[in-house]
N, C-alpha and C positions, 0 to 999 in steps of 0.2 A: 456498453457497460463502462462506467467511469470508476477509476481506482485512484484513491488519494492516500498517501502515506504521510503520517505525522511523526516527526522525530525530534530529538533534542540534541544540541551540541554536547560533546563530551559524555555521550551515553553509549556504553559498550553494547548494550542490547540493540540500540538503534542502528549502530554500525553493522552489526550482524545481519539485521533485517534488510538494511539497504543493500548489502552484498548479495542477498537472495534475489534481488531485482536487477542485478547487473545486466546491461544490454537490453533492457525492456523499454519500450517506447510507449507503453500503454498506462503510464503511471505518472502522477504529479506528486512531487515530494515537497513538503512544507515543514519549516521549523515551527514547532508548537508555540513557542514564545513570540514568534514574529507574525503568525497568522491566527491571532486569538479570535477574531470575529468569525472566520471560516470554521475554526475548531468549535466554537460555541454553537454555530449553526448546525454542525454535524454531530453535536453531543460528544465531542472528543475531550477527555479530561486527563489522559495519560499517554505516554509515549513509550514504545512505538505502538501506533494504532493504524491499521489499514481500514479504510472506509471503502466499501464496494457499493456503488449505486447502480441499480438497473431500473427498468421501467416501473417496476412494482414495489421496490423496497430499497431501504438503505440498511446495510449491515456493517457493524463495527467489529473488527477482530483486534483484540487488545493483547499485546505481549507476543513474544517470539513463538511460543508453542501454538497459539491460536492462528497466527499468521502462517506458520508452516503447515498446519492442518488445512487451511484454505488453499494454499498452493498445491498441496498433494492431491486435493480433490478438484482443482480448477480444470475446466475443460481446456483442451489444447486450442489456442487461438488460431484463426484462419489467416495467418500471415502469408503473403506471397513468397514463394520460394526464391531465394537468392543464391541457389546452388549453382556451381559451375558444372558443365557437362563434360 
């Protein structure tokens, strides 16, 4: 599954959403104004937008509330444990 987050500079909502993804390595973040071709390809017209691509579909989550809903329903990824014993 591929995740891409589109944000804008000086956007409070975008800053909030970026903070939700702190320490995540499964996400690419792009500035909407600098990645216009990719945004157009993925039908992104607003920020913040999270694009989730899997084998069967591409889904756009637009705005803080929709992105939070996605995160609350997201399955726990199978990251290797880096815990100390």
